[in-house]
C-alpha positions in Angstrom: 119.1 127.1 89.8 117.6 123.9 88.7 120.4 121.4 87.9 119.7 118.1 86.4 123.3 117.1 86.7 123.1 114.2 89.8 126.0 114.1 92.4 128.4 111.5 93.2 126.0 110.1 95.8 122.9 110.3 93.9 124.5 108.2 91.2 125.5 105.7 93.7 122.0 105.2 94.7 120.6 105.1 91.1 123.3 101.9 90.1 122.3 100.2 93.4 118.7 100.3 92.5 119.6 99.6 88.8 121.6 96.1 89.9 119.0 94.8 92.1 116.4 95.7 90.0 118.2 94.3 86.9 120.0 91.3 88.4 117.2 90.0 91.4 113.5 91.9 90.5 113.4 91.4 86.3 114.7 87.6 86.2 111.4 87.0 88.3 108.8 89.7 87.1 107.2 87.0 84.1 107.1 83.7 86.7 105.6 86.3 89.2 103.0 87.8 87.0 102.2 84.4 85.7 101.5 82.2 88.9 97.8 81.5 89.1 97.4 82.0 93.2 97.8 85.3 94.4 99.5 84.7 97.4 102.4 82.9 95.8 102.5 86.6 94.0 104.3 88.0 96.9 107.9 88.0 96.4 109.2 87.4 99.8 112.6 87.0 99.4 113.1 90.0 97.3 111.4 91.9 99.8 114.1 91.0 102.2 117.1 91.5 99.6 116.0 94.9 98.7 115.0 95.9 102.6 118.8 94.8 103.5 119.9 97.2 100.4 117.7 100.1 102.2 115.4 100.4 100.1 112.7 100.9 102.9 114.7 103.0 104.7 117.1 105.2 102.9 114.6 108.2 103.0 115.2 108.2 106.8 118.0 110.0 108.4 120.9 108.8 109.4 120.1 108.9 113.2 117.1 106.8 112.3 118.9 104.4 110.6 118.5 105.7 107.4 120.9 107.2 104.6 119.9 110.8 104.8 119.0 110.7 101.1 115.6 112.5 101.9 115.7 114.7 98.7 112.9 113.8 96.1 114.9 113.3 93.1 117.2 110.7 95.1 113.6 109.1 95.5 112.7 109.4 91.9 115.7 108.2 90.8 115.4 104.7 92.9 112.1 104.1 92.1 112.4 104.4 88.4 115.3 102.1 88.5 113.4 99.2 90.9 109.8 99.6 88.9 112.0 99.2 85.3 112.7 95.8 87.0 109.3 94.9 88.3 107.0 97.9 89.1 104.8 95.8 91.3 107.5 94.9 94.1 108.8 98.6 93.8 105.7 99.8 95.1 106.7 97.7 98.3 109.7 99.6 98.6 108.9 103.1 97.5 105.4 103.9 99.2 106.9 102.4 102.5 110.2 104.3 102.1 108.0 107.8 101.6 105.7 107.5 104.2 108.4 106.4 106.9 109.9 109.8 106.6 106.4 111.2 107.2 105.6 109.3 109.8 108.6 108.1 111.8 110.4 111.6 111.3 107.9 114.5 111.0 104.3 113.8 112.5 104.7 110.9 115.3 104.6 111.8 118.5 108.1 110.6 120.4 106.3 107.9 122.3 104.5 106.9 119.2 108.5 106.8 117.8 110.0 105.1 120.3 107.2 102.1 119.9 107.2 101.7 116.0 110.5 102.9 114.8 112.5 99.9 116.2 109.9 97.7 115.1 110.3 99.3 111.4 114.0 99.2 111.4 114.4 95.4 112.6 111.9 93.7 110.5 112.6 93.7 107.0 109.1 92.5 105.8 107.6 95.8 107.8 105.9 97.3 105.2 103.0 100.1 105.7 99.9 101.4 104.2 97.2 104.4 104.6 93.5 103.2 104.8 91.6 106.3 103.5 89.1 105.6 100.3 85.9 103.3 101.2 83.5 101.6 99.2 81.1 103.9 97.6 82.3 107.0 99.0 83.9 110.2 97.3 87.0 110.3 99.6 90.2 109.7 97.2 93.7 108.3 98.1 96.2 109.7 100.4 98.1 110.9 97.5 95.6 112.4 95.4 94.1 115.2 97.8 94.3 116.3 101.4 91.2 114.6 103.1 88.7 117.6 104.3 88.3 118.7 107.7 84.4 118.0 107.6 85.1 114.3 106.1 82.4 112.4 106.9 84.2 108.4 107.1 82.0 105.4 106.9 84.5 103.9 108.9 83.6 104.9 112.8 86.1 105.4 115.6 84.9 105.4 119.2 86.9 105.8 122.5 86.8 103.7 125.2 86.5 104.2 129.2 90.1 103.3 128.9 91.2 106.0 126.3 91.7 103.6 123.9 89.3 103.4 120.5 87.4 100.9 118.6 87.4 101.1 115.0 84.6 99.3 112.7 84.3 99.8 108.8 85.9 98.8 105.7 88.7 100.2 103.1 89.4 99.2 99.6 91.9 99.4 97.0 94.8 99.5 99.5 98.1 99.0 97.9 100.4 96.9 100.1 97.4 96.3 102.1 97.8 92.8 102.5 100.6 92.4 104.0 101.4 96.1 105.7 102.4 95.5 109.5 101.4 99.2 110.1 98.4 100.7 108.6 97.5 104.6 109.3 93.6 104.1 109.2 91.4 107.2 108.4 88.3 107.1 110.8 85.6 109.3 111.6 85.2 110.3 115.5 83.1 113.1 117.3 85.9 115.6 116.6 86.1 115.1 113.1 88.5 112.6 110.8 91.3 111.4 112.8 94.4 108.8 111.8 94.8 106.0 113.5 98.0 104.1 113.7 96.8 100.0 113.9 99.4 97.5 113.9 99.0 94.7 111.2 98.2 91.4 114.3 95.4 93.6 115.7 92.6 91.4 116.4 89.5 91.9 114.4 91.5 93.4 111.5 90.7 91.2 108.2 92.2 91.7 104.7 90.8 90.7 101.3 93.3 90.4 98.3 91.8 92.2 95.1 92.5 90.9 91.9 93.9 92.9 89.2 94.4 93.3 85.2 98.0 94.5 85.4 100.8 95.2 88.4 99.7 91.8 89.8 102.4 91.5 91.5 101.8 94.4 94.1 98.9 93.8 96.3 96.2 95.4 97.0 93.4 94.6 99.5 90.1 95.1 100.7 90.2 95.6 104.6 87.4 95.2 107.0 87.8 96.6 111.0 85.5 94.5 113.4 86.3 96.1 116.8 90.0 96.7 115.9 91.1 98.1 119.1 93.9 101.0 118.9 95.9 101.5 122.2 95.3 105.2 123.6 97.7 107.8 122.1 98.1 105.7 119.0 96.4 108.9 116.8 98.8 110.4 114.8 99.6 113.8 114.4 98.4 115.7 110.7 101.3 116.8 109.1 102.6 120.5 109.5 100.6 123.0 107.9 102.2 124.1 104.6 104.3 121.2 104.2 105.4 120.0 101.0 107.5 117.4 100.8 106.0 114.1 101.2 106.3 113.8 97.5 104.0 110.6 96.9 102.9 112.0 93.6 106.5 112.1 92.2 107.2 108.5 93.5 104.0 106.8 91.6 104.9 108.7 88.5 108.6 108.0 88.6 107.5 103.8 88.9 105.4 104.5 85.8 108.4 106.3 84.4 110.4 103.2 84.9 107.6 100.7 83.8 108.0 102.7 80.4 111.5 102.4 80.2 111.7 98.8 80.5 108.8 98.5 77.4 111.0 100.7 75.6 114.3 98.6 76.0 112.3 95.1 75.4 111.1 96.6 72.4 114.4 97.9 71.0 115.9 94.8 71.8 113.1 92.4 69.8 113.5 94.9 66.8 116.9 94.5 66.6 116.5 90.3 66.5 113.7 90.2 64.5 113.7 90.0 60.7 111.0 90.7 58.2 111.4 91.6 54.5 115.2 90.6 54.6 116.4 92.9 57.0 116.0 93.6 60.8 112.9 95.8 61.4 114.8 98.4 63.3 116.4 99.0 59.9 112.7 99.9 58.7 112.5 103.5 58.8 108.4 103.3 60.4 110.1 101.0 62.8 112.7 103.8 63.7 110.3 106.8 63.8 107.9 104.5 65.9 110.9 104.1 68.8 112.0 107.4 68.4 108.4 108.5 69.8 108.6 106.4 72.4 112.0 107.6 73.4 110.3 111.3 73.2 107.5 110.2 75.7 110.1 108.8 78.5 112.3 111.9 78.3 109.3 114.2 78.0 107.9 112.4 81.2 111.3 112.2 83.0 112.3 115.8 82.5 108.7 116.7 84.0 109.2 114.4 87.2 112.7 115.6 88.3 111.3 119.1 87.8 108.4 118.7 89.8 110.8 117.0 92.5 113.6 119.5 92.5 110.1 122.3 93.4 109.1 120.0 96.5 112.6 120.5 97.6 112.7 124.3 96.6 109.4 125.7 96.8 110.9 129.3 97.2 111.8 129.1 93.6 108.1 129.4 93.5 107.4 131.8 95.9 110.2 134.2 94.8 108.2 134.5 91.5 111.3 132.4 89.7 108.9 130.0 88.2 105.4 129.7 87.4 102.8 128.6 90.4 101.8 125.5 88.8 100.7 121.9 90.0 103.8 120.2 88.8 103.6 117.3 90.7 100.0 116.6 89.6 101.0 117.2 86.0 104.2 114.9 86.1 101.9 112.4 87.4 98.9 112.7 85.0 101.3 113.4 81.8 103.3 110.0 82.7 100.6 107.6 83.1 99.4 108.9 79.8 102.3 109.2 78.0 103.7 105.6 79.4 100.5 104.1 78.0 101.0 105.1 74.9 105.0 103.6 74.8 103.3 100.6 75.6 101.0 100.5 73.2 103.2 101.4 70.6 105.7 98.5 71.8 102.8 96.1 71.5 102.5 96.9 68.0 105.9 96.5 66.8 106.0 93.1 68.4 103.3 92.3 66.2 101.9 88.7 66.9 104.2 87.9 69.4 103.5 90.6 71.3 99.9 89.4 72.4 101.2 86.4 73.4 101.0 85.5 77.0 104.6 85.7 78.4 106.2 88.4 76.5 107.3 91.3 78.6 105.7 93.8 76.6 101.9 92.0 77.0 102.7 92.5 80.8 103.7 95.8 80.5 100.8 97.1 78.8 98.6 95.8 81.2 100.7 96.9 84.0 100.6 100.6 82.0 96.8 100.3 82.3 97.0 100.1 86.0 99.2 103.1 86.3 96.8 105.4 84.2 93.9 104.2 86.4 95.5 105.9 89.1 97.5 108.7 87.7 94.4 110.7 86.3 91.6 110.1 88.1 88.8 112.6 88.5 90.7 114.6 91.6 94.1 114.8 89.7 92.2 116.4 86.7 90.1 118.6 89.1 93.4 119.9 90.9 95.1 120.6 87.4 92.3 122.5 85.8 91.3 124.6 89.2 95.1 125.6 89.5 95.7 126.4 85.6 92.7 128.6 85.5 93.8 130.5 88.7 96.8 130.9 86.9 95.5 132.1 83.9 93.6 134.7 85.9 96.9 136.1 87.0 98.6 136.7 83.5 98.5 140.7 82.3 96.5 140.5 78.7 98.3 141.3 75.8 98.8 144.9 74.6 96.2 145.7 72.3 94.0 142.4 73.1 90.4 143.3 73.7 
């Protein structure tokens, strides 16, 4: 049965993330965002502190150096809290955390795990990225759709006589692509696309930062591979068939939610301080109605995210017929992206002239929300939702008496 009551352990993780986000991330969010030099926007000290608190590793089992909290809802709780402090910094931790479970515990061979896991655990700045998207191709990012078996990447991998591989090509729009120390690179081989494990210091790997309108603290990179050598045995096995628990969709949706919550909280705070017409603007009915609309968008998003997260951990609820077979994770991602964009737009309206001043929190939130909307509802997501809904509609019996 779907139950939204959090366990004591989940509340502890939530509070740990909230304390770190509000005390460490949020005070540095605006100065980092306004930093003109891209490299200076990387929050090295925050990444180290967050790693020491376990935000990279908590999804792993205890025997692999984590906390054993691999369930989707706990991940969403942590993601929301960190993003409410600063969404760009949250990306470093949350995408690396979910991939850690996927790669080290589920997909890697024992030899690969023995080589990479100690590096990951012992280095607080060991972050990861997935290199799939290429310039001028229609292959989406790893969290939108599965890579087709007949994919034809422009990035090529050629096997060498000693069993190693040489990779040549380019990837772009790679989140955490600038400083990642482990890259899973999709490349074409004669046998089809394969996922290669590439270390960040590999010779021939060149990275360029991509500047964005929003989420300026979270790095994004364009990567070039010029005869990058991958040792023999560094092709990662595919994900098990039928597996449902990776959860990157809900993680991104939860970070978007955290951004929206921060925008709501800052708007309420401003409305409790700003005076107009002889009284605080929060006492004006129109302002109250606007804040109520913002709150409804936030709560509706949270409920959809939590339901999607719960269903990833309990697929039997759909298999048994108790819950409609709908793409909840895509719906959560798309709905939250749209809802939070609306929240920030309403917030900047209530800030009035102060809202468009650089350095005001709401101005940053609006820019960040545009980035999240862009990645939350692209064509592959729309296609997945409409395709599934069309199939679901065909399963519904016609109403009695209907033509």
